[in-house]
Structures are given as structure tokens and as C-alpha cells.
C-alpha positions as CSV (number, residue, x, y, z in Angstrom):
1,M,30.2,-19.6,16.0
2,K,32.9,-22.2,15.8
3,A,30.3,-25.0,15.4
4,F,28.7,-23.0,12.6
5,H,32.1,-22.8,10.8
6,D,32.6,-26.5,11.3
7,I,29.2,-27.2,9.7
8,I,29.9,-25.0,6.7
9,A,33.4,-26.4,6.3
10,S,32.0,-29.9,6.1
11,F,30.5,-28.9,2.7
12,G,34.0,-28.1,1.4
13,L,33.5,-24.4,1.0
14,S,36.4,-22.0,1.0
15,P,37.2,-19.8,4.1
16,Q,36.1,-16.7,2.1
17,I,32.7,-18.2,1.3
18,Q,32.3,-19.3,4.9
19,Y,33.0,-15.8,6.1
20,R,30.5,-14.3,3.7
21,L,27.8,-16.8,4.7
22,A,28.4,-16.1,8.4
23,A,28.4,-12.3,7.8
24,S,25.2,-12.6,5.7
25,I,23.3,-14.6,8.4
26,V,24.5,-12.2,11.1
27,A,23.4,-9.1,9.1
28,L,20.0,-10.5,8.4
29,L,19.5,-11.5,12.0
30,L,20.5,-8.0,13.2
31,L,18.1,-6.4,10.8
32,L,15.3,-8.7,11.9
33,V,15.9,-8.0,15.6
34,L,16.2,-4.3,15.0
35,R,12.9,-4.2,13.1
36,K,11.2,-6.1,15.9
37,L,12.6,-3.7,18.5
38,V,11.4,-0.7,16.6
39,L,7.9,-2.1,16.1
40,K,7.8,-3.0,19.8
41,L,8.6,0.6,20.8
42,I,6.1,2.0,18.3
43,W,3.4,-0.4,19.5
44,K,3.7,0.9,23.1
45,G,2.7,4.5,22.1
46,V,0.4,3.8,19.1
47,E,-2.9,2.1,19.1
48,G,-4.5,3.1,15.8
49,Y,-4.6,0.3,13.2
50,R,-3.8,2.6,10.3
51,I,-0.6,4.0,11.9
52,R,0.5,0.5,13.0
53,Y,0.0,-0.8,9.5
54,Q,2.1,2.1,8.0
55,W,4.9,1.5,10.4
56,R,4.9,-2.3,9.8
57,K,5.0,-1.7,6.0
58,G,7.6,1.0,6.3
59,T,10.0,-1.0,8.4
60,S,9.6,-4.0,6.1
61,Y,10.6,-1.9,3.1
62,T,13.5,-0.3,5.0
63,A,14.8,-3.7,6.2
64,F,14.5,-5.1,2.7
65,F,16.6,-2.3,1.1
66,L,19.2,-2.4,3.9
67,A,19.4,-6.2,3.4
68,V,20.0,-5.8,-0.3
69,L,22.7,-3.2,0.4
70,L,24.5,-5.2,3.1
71,L,24.4,-8.5,1.1
72,G,25.6,-6.8,-2.0
73,R,28.5,-5.2,0.0
74,I,29.4,-8.6,1.5
75,W,29.2,-10.8,-1.6
76,F,30.4,-8.4,-4.3
77,E,33.6,-6.5,-3.8
78,E,32.7,-4.2,-6.8
79,F,29.3,-3.4,-5.3
80,A,30.5,-0.1,-3.8
81,A,32.0,1.0,-7.1
82,I,29.0,-0.1,-9.2
83,A,26.7,1.8,-6.8
84,T,28.6,5.1,-7.7
85,F,27.9,4.7,-11.4
86,P,24.1,4.9,-12.0
87,G,24.9,5.6,-15.7
88,L,25.6,1.9,-16.1
89,I,21.8,1.4,-16.2
90,T,21.2,1.5,-19.9
91,A,18.2,2.9,-21.7
92,R,17.3,-0.6,-23.0
93,L,17.0,-1.9,-19.4
94,A,14.8,1.1,-18.5
95,I,12.5,0.4,-21.4
96,A,12.3,-3.3,-20.5
97,L,11.3,-2.4,-16.9
98,K,9.1,0.5,-17.8
99,D,6.0,-0.8,-16.2
100,L,7.8,-1.8,-13.0
101,L,9.4,1.6,-12.8
102,V,6.0,3.4,-13.3
103,N,4.4,1.3,-10.6
104,L,7.3,2.0,-8.3
105,A,6.9,5.8,-9.0
106,G,3.2,5.4,-8.3
107,W,3.9,3.8,-4.9
108,I,6.3,6.7,-4.0
109,F,3.6,9.2,-5.1
110,I,0.9,7.4,-3.0
111,V,3.1,7.3,0.1
112,W,4.3,10.9,-0.3
113,R,1.2,12.7,-1.5
114,R,-1.4,10.4,0.1
115,P,-4.3,10.6,-2.4
116,F,-5.7,7.6,-0.4
117,E,-4.7,5.4,2.5
118,V,-5.7,1.9,3.7
119,V,-9.4,1.6,4.6
120,D,-10.3,4.6,2.5
121,R,-13.1,4.1,0.0
122,I,-12.0,5.1,-3.5
123,Q,-12.9,4.8,-7.1
124,V,-10.2,4.4,-9.8
125,G,-11.6,4.5,-13.3
126,E,-14.6,2.1,-13.2
127,H,-13.4,0.2,-10.1
128,A,-14.6,1.2,-6.7
129,G,-14.1,-0.2,-3.2
130,D,-12.2,-0.1,0.1
131,V,-8.4,0.0,0.0
132,D,-7.2,-3.2,1.7
133,D,-3.5,-3.3,1.1
134,L,-0.7,-1.1,-0.4
135,R,2.4,-2.7,-1.8
136,I,5.4,-1.5,-3.9
137,F,3.9,-2.4,-7.3
138,Q,0.2,-2.7,-6.7
139,F,-2.6,-2.0,-4.2
140,T,-5.7,-4.1,-3.5
141,V,-9.3,-2.9,-3.3
142,M,-12.3,-4.8,-1.8
143,E,-14.8,-4.2,-4.6
144,I,-18.2,-2.6,-4.1
145,G,-21.2,-2.1,-6.4
146,K,-21.2,-3.8,-9.8
147,W,-24.1,-6.3,-9.8
148,V,-24.8,-5.3,-6.1
149,H,-27.1,-2.3,-6.5
150,V,-26.0,-0.7,-3.2
151,D,-22.5,0.2,-2.0
152,Q,-21.8,-3.2,-0.4
153,N,-18.9,-5.5,-0.8
154,T,-19.2,-8.0,-3.7
155,G,-16.7,-10.4,-2.2
156,R,-14.1,-9.8,-4.9
157,I,-10.7,-8.2,-4.5
158,I,-9.2,-6.1,-7.2
159,H,-5.5,-5.8,-7.7
160,L,-4.6,-2.4,-9.3
161,P,-1.1,-1.3,-10.5
162,N,0.2,1.7,-8.6
163,G,0.8,3.4,-12.0
164,T,-2.9,3.8,-12.5
165,V,-2.8,6.9,-10.2
166,F,-1.1,8.7,-13.1
167,T,-3.4,7.6,-15.9
168,M,-6.9,7.4,-14.2
169,P,-8.8,9.8,-12.0
170,V,-8.8,8.8,-8.3
171,R,-12.0,9.6,-6.4
172,N,-11.7,9.3,-2.6
173,Y,-15.0,8.9,-0.7
174,S,-13.3,9.2,2.7
175,R,-11.6,12.6,2.3
176,G,-12.8,16.1,1.9
177,C,-14.4,19.0,3.8
178,F,-17.8,17.4,3.9
179,D,-18.6,14.3,5.9
180,Y,-21.3,13.0,3.6
181,I,-21.8,12.1,0.0
182,W,-24.7,13.6,-1.8
183,N,-27.3,11.3,-3.3
184,E,-30.6,12.2,-5.0
185,I,-33.8,10.2,-4.8
186,P,-36.2,11.3,-7.5
187,I,-39.9,11.5,-6.4
188,L,-42.6,12.0,-8.9
189,V,-45.6,14.1,-7.8
190,T,-48.3,14.4,-10.5
191,F,-50.4,17.5,-11.1
192,K,-53.4,15.7,-9.6
193,R,-51.6,15.5,-6.2
194,N,-51.1,18.1,-3.5
195,W,-47.5,19.0,-4.0
196,E,-47.4,21.3,-0.9
197,R,-48.5,18.4,1.3
198,A,-46.0,16.1,-0.3
199,K,-43.3,18.6,0.4
200,E,-44.3,18.8,4.1
201,H,-44.1,15.0,4.4
202,L,-40.7,15.0,2.8
203,D,-39.4,17.7,5.1
204,G,-40.7,15.8,8.1
205,S,-39.0,12.6,7.0
206,Q,-35.8,14.5,6.5
207,R,-35.9,16.0,10.0
208,A,-36.7,12.6,11.5
209,A,-33.7,11.1,9.6
210,R,-31.3,13.8,10.9
211,S,-32.5,13.4,14.5
212,A,-32.0,9.7,14.3
């Protein structure tokens, strides 16, 4: 630690600034080590990719917010007093950050209510695909359909704001009481054909598909 102070002092910084720099580095290192330890403990008892992903994201957000609080407390003496007066956030600032606040509220809604999760297949408005990532302000979807006439990946990734969950219907293909999605295949049988025999063939094909 003395060597660190000597290096900082060589830049001509005041003792107060040196203390704040040292405290900031120590706080960030402690948060990083603590997050690594928590993930290591979780990894021992959890094998599912989805649960691991949620823990990794959750600990990242928690560490970020804690870092902001700790650094604010270290560098700004008035930080504790400012934090007790949320009324200082003016209406003009709220209007300027309206989109960011809506997306943040959308992220909280997605995490809390779970209309979809990572790897779920969803459709938001006209966009459909598999959820690839979920962040504070947006989520990404691996697109399906469009010019591909089957439900296959097109190779494109769509970035959607989290606030769209409040303005557009969200259809989840991976949730529900039924494990399948209904799809109709129209088959034309003319009056000149034997419709009863056609029905028998279709019933046989359906039973073969189910047994497979």
C-alpha cells in the first residue's frame, strides 16, 4: 500500500485525493472478488444455463449499483445528503430521460413478471425470434421468418427497447398449458374424388406422425 501511495504522490496529488483513489480501487476490487465468490458458490449447485445466466446478470447489476453508491460516497461528501432528497430530480430531467426511464421500467417488469426469458421464442409486434440477451434498456432477439418461409433463423439480430412490452402485444411460443402450436395445412379434395378414402389416408398419416 505504501508503494501505491508513493506512485500516486509522484503525480503531485493531494493526500485527500490519494486516499479517495486508494479507497475507490479497494472498493472495486472487493466487489469484484465478492461477485466471483458468489458465482463460484452458485456454479457448484446449479447446472442449468438459464439459471446461471440469470445469476450472472443479476450479480453484475448488483455490483454496478453498489459500485456507484460506494464511489459516490467516497468522492462526494454531499452524496448522502443528496440521496435523501429525491425531490431534487426535476420534471424537466424526467421528461428528457423519458425513454430511458420507460425502458428501465420495462426491464423491471420483465425481470419481475417474466413474460419471457432468455431462449424463449416470442413475437413482439411484427418481430419474432428467440430471445438471446436481456439488458437494462433493451433485449435482443434472433430473428425468424420474414423472407424465410419456415420458422428458421434469418441470421439477423433485432435489438428491441424494453419499453415495447408496454406498447405492443408480446406472444410467447415457449409458455402455456399446451406443448404444441397449432398449424393448419389446407388440403383440397374435389367432388370427383373419394373424400372418405382421403380422410382415411390423412388419419393414417397423422397416427404415423404421432408414433414417430
